Every structure is written in C-alpha cells, then in structure tokens.
N, C-alpha and C positions, 0 to 999 in steps of 0.2 A: 504494500500500500504506500510505502514511502516513495517509491518510484512514480506511482500514479500521481501523488500530490506534487512531486517535483515537476513532472511533465505538464500537469495542469497549470502550475504557476508560470512556466516558461512559454506555454503555447498561446496561440491567439484564441480569442473568444469565438464561439460558433458563428455569430453574426458576421464578424470581420473575416473569418476564414472563407466563408461562402460569398462575401461581398454583398451582403444584404443590408437593407436599411433597417436599423434596429427598431424603428417605430412600427414596422409591419411584422415583426418577428416575436413569437411567443416561445420561449424556451422552457421546457419542463425539466425540472431538476429532480433527480431521484437519488437518494443517498445510497452509497455503496458500502457504508460501514454499518454492520449489524452488531447488536450487542451479543457478545458471546455468552452462551448459557453457563450457569454455574456448574461446577464439577458434580457429576452425579455418581454416587458410590453404588456400584453393582455388587451384589453378593450372589454367589453360585449356591444353589440349593443342592443338598446331597440327593443322589438318586437311589 
C-alpha cells in the first residue's frame, strides 16, 4: 500500500490525465484500505 500512496501522490489527477474539464467530471472515490479483522483464536476439537 505504501507504493500505491507514493504513486498516487506523484501522479496526475484523473481529470488532468484525460484532459477533461473538471467542472463536467464526477469522480467516485472508493477506499482501498479495509480494517483488518481482529485475530480470531481457533481451537481444534478432539475427534
């Protein structure tokens, strides 16, 4: 994810990269970072 954030900071915005007028563009932002679940302790039952 560190490389993703570095490239995102260095790259052009989506509007500028396509040469679009920003007043006519709606960009939907979707987060890529998800909360990691807590460690779940699993116990094996005797058979």
